[in-house]
C-alpha positions in Angstrom: -58.0 5.7 -29.5 -55.3 7.2 -26.5 -56.1 4.1 -24.5 -54.7 2.1 -26.8 -51.4 4.2 -27.7 -50.5 3.7 -24.3 -50.8 -0.2 -24.2 -49.1 -0.6 -27.1 -46.3 2.3 -25.8 -46.3 0.3 -22.3 -45.9 -3.4 -24.9 -43.1 -1.3 -26.3 -41.2 -0.5 -23.6 -41.4 -3.8 -21.3 -39.7 -5.7 -25.1 -36.4 -2.8 -24.3 -36.5 -3.9 -21.3 -36.5 -7.6 -21.1 -33.8 -9.0 -18.1 -30.2 -9.5 -19.3 -28.1 -10.5 -18.1 -25.6 -8.1 -15.9 -21.5 -7.3 -18.2 -19.9 -7.1 -14.3 -21.0 -8.2 -11.0 -19.8 -7.8 -7.9 -17.5 -9.5 -6.0 -15.2 -9.9 -2.9 -12.8 -11.9 -1.2 -11.3 -12.1 2.2 -7.0 -12.7 1.2 -4.5 -14.6 3.6 -1.6 -16.0 2.9 0.2 -19.9 3.8 0.1 -19.2 6.9 -3.3 -17.4 6.8 -1.8 -14.3 7.6 -4.4 -11.0 6.5 -3.1 -9.1 3.4 -4.6 -6.0 4.6 -3.2 -3.2 2.6 -1.6 -4.4 -0.4 -1.7 -5.6 -4.3 -2.7 -9.0 -4.5 -2.9 -10.1 -8.2 -6.9 -12.3 -8.3 -6.9 -14.2 -11.7 -11.4 -15.4 -12.4 -12.3 -18.2 -13.9 -16.5 -19.7 -13.9 -16.8 -22.8 -15.3 -19.0 -24.7 -16.9 -17.6 -28.1 -15.2 -14.1 -28.5 -15.8 -14.3 -26.0 -19.0 -13.4 -22.5 -17.9 -15.5 -20.2 -20.2 -13.5 -16.7 -19.2 -11.4 -16.0 -17.2 -9.6 -12.7 -16.2 -7.1 -11.5 -14.3 -7.1 -7.6 -11.6 -4.7 -6.4 -9.6 -6.2 -4.8 -6.4 -4.5 -2.8 -3.4 -6.8 -5.3 0.1 -8.1 -2.9 2.2 -6.9 -2.5 6.0 -9.1 -6.0 6.8 -7.6 -7.7 3.7 -11.1 -7.1 1.5 -10.7 -7.5 -1.9 -12.8 -5.7 -4.2 -13.5 -6.2 -7.6 -16.4 -6.0 -10.7 -16.4 -9.7 -12.2 -16.3 -8.9 -15.9 -14.1 -5.4 -16.0 -10.4 -7.1 -15.3 -7.9 -7.5 -18.0 -9.3 -10.4 -20.3 -7.5 -13.5 -20.7 -10.0 -16.0 -22.5 -14.0 -15.8 -23.7 -16.8 -13.0 -22.8 -18.8 -13.4 -20.2 -21.4 -11.5 -21.9 -21.4 -14.6 -23.8 -22.1 -17.2 -21.3 -25.8 -18.3 -21.2 -26.5 -18.7 -17.6 -29.4 -21.3 -18.7 -27.6 -24.0 -19.6 -26.6 -25.5 -16.5 -24.3 -24.9 -12.9 -21.8 -22.5 -13.5 -18.7 -22.3 -10.6 -16.5 -19.2 -10.0 -12.5 -20.2 -9.6 -11.0 -17.4 -7.7 -6.5 -18.3 -8.0 -4.5 -15.1 -6.0 -1.3 -14.2 -5.8 -1.2 -12.5 -2.2 2.9 -10.7 -3.3 0.6 -8.9 -6.2 2.2 -11.3 -9.2 0.9 -13.5 -10.7 2.0 -16.9 -9.2 -1.7 -18.2 -7.4 -3.2 -20.3 -5.0 -6.5 -22.2 -5.9 -10.2 -21.6 -4.2 -13.2 -22.4 -6.0 -16.9 -21.7 -5.6 -19.5 -23.9 -6.6 -22.8 -22.1 -7.5 
């Protein structure tokens, strides 16, 4: 009887811990201006879009201070929501890509870079 209870408890725990998509994930980029100079130790504006084909299914903005090496680190899913829902994305329905738009001056006038994946 004890084995049955243990097995039942194990199965219930496994069911509860089934795999789920994260609500946030890490993203890092080296920020350069139009002349390819590092944008170091400055506030930059970044807009992140997750695309399925050409359609944006999720968009958010961030205001990040770069490191002395021009690196911006952020958590996608923790920015200011523009549209969509990260939790509502069905990652099994095809290929998605990330579009980043960056304003090295810290505003919202952006330069675009697409990352397929």
